[in-house]
N, C-alpha and C positions, 0 to 999 in steps of 0.2 A: 842245291844242297840246303836242306832245312834241318839243321841240327843245333841244339842248344847244349851248353855245358853247365851243369849244376855243381858248383865247387864249394866245399865247406872246409873251414879251417879247424884249428885245434880245439879239442874237447867237445866238439859238436857230436861226436860219436857217443858221448855220454848223456845226450838228451833223454829225458824221461827218468834219469837216475840222479840228476844233480839240479839243485836250486829250482825245483818245480814252481816255487812262488814267483820266480823271475822268468823262467823259460817255458812253463807249462809242463804237462805230463806226456806229451807226444814224443816219439822217438825220431831219429834221423831217417829211419826206414819209412815212417809215416809221411814225412815231408817228401822224400824221394818218390814214393808211390803216388802221392797226391799230384805232384808236378808232372810226373810221367803220364798220368791219366789226362791231365789238361793239355799237355803238349801233343800227345797222340791224337786227341780230338781235333787239334788244329793242323794235323798233318806234319808234325815235327817229331824228330827223334830226340831223345834226351840221353845224355851220358852223365852219370853221377860219379863224383870222386870226393873223398874226404881224406885229409891228412893232418897229422899233428906236426908235420915237419915243413918248415918254410920253403926249403929247396924243392920239395916235391910239388908244392903249390905253384912255385915259379916255373918249374918244368912243364906242368900241365897248362899253365897260361901261355907259355911260349909255343907249345904244341897246338894251341887253339887256332893259330894263324892258318887259314885255308881249310880248317876242319870244322869250324863252328861259325854260325851267323851271330851268336851272342853268348855272353857268359853271365850267369846268375851266381854271385859270389858273396858268401858270408865268411869274411876273413877272421872273424872272432877277435881274439886279443891282438892279432897282427895288425888290425886296423890302426892301432895307436902307436905302433913301433916299427913297422917295416917300410923303410925307404926302398928296399930291394923289390918288394911287391909293387910299390908305387911306380918304380921305374919300368917294371915289366908291363903293367897295365898300360902305361903311356906308350910303350913300344909296339904293342900288338894292334892288329886291325879290328878284331871283333869288339863291339861295344860291351862294356862290363857294367852291370848294375850291382852296387853294393847293397847287401841286405843284412839287417839285424833283427832278430826276433824281439828283443826287448827294446824299450825306448832308452837308448844310450844317454840321452840328454837328461833323463830323470835319475840317473845313477851317479856313481862317483865322477867327479869333475874330469879326471883324465880320460874317461870314456867318451866324452863329448867331442874330442878332437880326433878327426880321421885324417890320416896322412893320404888315404887313398881317394876319398871323395872328390877332390879337385881334378883327378884324372879319369874319373868314372863318368859314364853316360848319365847315371842318376844314382840316388841313394834312397832306400826305403827303410825306416826304422819303426819299431814298436808295434807292428801289426801281426806278430806271430807268424803262423804259416801263411796267412793271407799276403804277407810281404813278398814271399817267394812267388806266389801266384801272380801278383801284380807285376813283378819283375818279368816273369815269363810272358805275360800278355803285352807288356811294353816292348819287349824285344821282338815278339811276333808281329805286332802292329807296325813296328819301325820299318819292316821290309817293304 
């Protein structure tokens, strides 16, 4: 089974229409298409999912057991607030790489604290769409 899950949290469906100075002018569809091309070239399937609801993200992570070899996850604002997502990531088998488009360490102080990073395989911040690509490659090469 060669499958990756690309999971995006709240407000990432608004990419291209919000804070372009912070996030760029690309859309979530642009990210998904780019990562799907990359993973397909490497012989992997990619499933994409975005939700503004914490419980739906938790359900998707729980369902990842036995379904995916890795998870690329931009939890957005839940990064700093969700103990529930942290507990879920810690409980599942597939490795999770936390990705952020912007450099969270150059923004408001509260954004520099991730509750999820300590239970993730890795964290990539501030590289825009390239962060997602690096996460995909890291998970593919991990096998």
